[in-house]
N, C-alpha and C positions, 0 to 999 in steps of 0.2 A: 600528267592529266590535270587540267585544272576545278576545282572544287570551289564555288559562290556559293550567291545567299539561295539560287534556283537549285543547286542540290539535290534530289533525295539524297536521304540518309538512310541506308541497312544498318545493322551492325550485327555482332558475332558474338554471346555473350559465355563466358566460362571462367570457371578458377582451376587449374592454374587454362593462362589463354596460350598462353608464348608457345606453343605445339601448335595454334591451328594455322592450317594453311589456309584458309577458305578465303581471304581477304587479297593475297597474290592474283590468284586462280578469278574468283568475283574479278577485280578491278579488271584487271587485266581482257577480259570479256567486257564489260562495261567501256571503257577505253576502244573496244577492238571495234564495237558497232554503232561508238557515237554517240554512247547514251549518257544522259547528266545524270553519274546518279556513283554513288562511292561508299563501298563496305570496309566496317574501323571493326577493332579487335576491343571488346572491353571487360577487363578483368575483374566480375562484382561479389564481394563477399556473401555468403550462404546469409546472414540477417538482413539483408538490405535486397532479396531479390522481391519483396510483395514491394517494398516502394520502385524496386523501379518498375517493375510491370505495371506501375500505379502513377508512372512516369510519364510511360511511352502512350496513354492515353492522350496525355495533353499535348505532346511532341509532337507540332503539328508538321514536318517538311520529314517526320522518320515515317518511312513506307512498312518500316516489319524487323522483324530482327530473329536471328536463325544463333538457335541454344544447342551448345554442346555439354559434354561430362563436367560438373554434375548434374545440371537444372537437368537433363529431358525430364522427366518424370516430379522433378519440383515447381514445372512454373505452371505444366496441366491443370493444374486443379483452379487457378487464377484466370483463368482465360475465359471472352464470355462464349464460343463456340471450339468446339472438338469437330473434325472430318469425321467420316464414322474410320478410318480405321487409324484416325488418330483416337479415337475414344477407346476402339479395345483395349488396350492399355493403358489409356491415361498418359501418353508419355508423345512429345512433341518435340522435331529439332528445331520449327521455324513457325514464327508466326505475325501477320499480314495488322497493319492497322487502317483500317478505312476509314473514311473523313469522321465520319461522327462520331470516332474513340472506338470502335466495337478489335475487340482480337478476337484472333481466329487463330486457331492451331493444326497441323497438319504436321505429318510426318512419313520423310518419305528417303528414310537411311535403309530401310528392306528393298525398296523401288532399288535404291543406286548402288545395294550392292547385286541386287538382279543381273543388272544389266550391267554393272561391271564383270561378274562373274563371264555375262553372254559373249562382251569380247573374247575372253580366254577357251570359245569352247564349250561354256561347261553349262548346261541344259541341268534344274536338280529332280526333274520327273523321273520317279522310283529309283534316284539314288536314296543310298542309307548317310542320315546327316548328322554331328551334333554341333551342335554352339555353347562356349564359353559361355554365360553370365546371364542373368534375367535383367538386368537392369532398363533404359532405357535403347539404346541404338541392338541390345541381342534383345527384344523381344519384337521393335521390329524386322527386325532382321529372322528370326525363327517364323515371325508369319508367314511372310513372304516369300521361304521356305517351302512352308507347307498352302501355301495360295499355287504352287510353281508346281507340288505335287510331289512331292520325297514320299518313299516309302516307311522311313525311319526316321524320326526324332530323337536326340539321347539332351537333355538341355543337365546342366551343372550349374549353380552355386553355394560360395560359399553362404549365403545367405541361405538359408533350407526353405523358408517363410516364404520368400518372396523365389525362390525357383520353384516351390511346386505348385503357388500361387499361379505363375506362368504358365505351369504345367496342366494346367485343370481346366485355365482359359484354353488354350490348346483344343487339349481334346472335347471339349464341349464344338468350338467352333469347326475340326476336323475330324468326326468319328472313325473315318477311316484310317486315319493315319497309325500306326502307335507310336508312340509317341513313350517317352521313360526317363525317367529321373539315374542320372549321373552319369560315367562316363568310365564304366571298367578300362573297359580298353577301347583304342585307335584300328584297332587289326579289322579289316572290314570297311574299312569304315571312306567312303565316298570323297564328303564334303567333311573340313572339320573350320570352324572361325574361330576363333579369339574375340568378344563380344565384350572383353571389360579392359579397364587402363593398364592392367602388368604390359610392364614390358617399353612403360612413355617414359620420355627422357630419361635417361642410363639407369633407370628400370633391370635388371640383369635377367629378373627371375620367369621364370612360363608360366602359362596358368594353367598348366596339368603336370601333376608329379611325372616323375624317369619310369615308372612302373604304366603308369596308361600313354604315357608316349612307346613305349617299345615295341609296342605291334605298327604302328604308321607305317602302311604301305608307302611306295612310292607316286601308286595312281591314285592317293587323295587327292586330292583339289582342296588348300591352306591359306585361312584370309583371315587378316585381324585388322581393327577397326583403328588401329594409333597411329597415327598422322607422324608420328614423331619419337625415337626414329623410321626414315620408310621402310630400314627390313630392321624388325624390330628381332632379339634373340628367338621367340620362337619361330620368324619367320625362315629367320638364318638357321634353322632347327633344321625345320622343311625340304628349307632347301638342297641340305646336308646327308636331308635320303633320299632327297632324285624327286623333291613333289613340286607340284604345278603352284606357287604361292599367289598369291593376291592383295594387294596392299592396301591399309587404313585409308592411301591418298586417291586412289585407282578408284573407292565408292563415293569419297566425300566430288571428285570431280564431275564425275558420271550423274552430279544430279544437281549442281549446280544451275546449271539453264531452267530447271523443273522447281527449286531454288527460289530465282531471280524473277522468274511470269508468276510462283505463286502469293508476293512481297508486293506484283506490279509492279517493278521497275525493268522489269522486260517482255516485248509485246510473247504472246504464245506460238 
């Protein structure tokens, strides 16, 4: 790929950034489709985020920014506009820069999760599901599970205030779905998702306690949002129980085209 002064630039920001797989996958997409664009990884310090967003407004050859942990909910309030999907939980995983410097945020993580699950033949409609986490990506996945018609959804997060706020918003938006706090047991679950960074970059922990995981059945579809390592300790545990698994990389790759189209560096 030849990067020149005419190349449209997009970036992915996070902290840490070493685990992200998007640059390789998206830059291959640009090259394969003859697009004059490039995606670069940027590790931004937490106190620099407001200044970075302000700088993007003036970065005239920048088309947009992909947002990963821990900034999905930090960046959202700094933007000029959010799509309805992003506004529901004030969380984004991408924002585009229009020619006048206006910044608009969107959230595709939930869409990517459902699309990746479909590749495994999983339809959440009528299923019993649980999501560990109440941050940006967990909110998006929980919302998409509700949109696709799960019958039961459990949410668990160490930050009970965030957990309860997410549950309240989901109950308000989806009154017909049974939405509960905490994952008392994984027995009887059809879908289990780790929406936290637990297990990333050599972290040996599991997102749930042994007692909670002891009932995990082989019929349960188990997913993780962590992309490095590809097979996290949680996914390895699920595989040993006979479960079908979905990696974080699968969720990432299914939404790459949507991200590129939203930022204006690929055609719809």
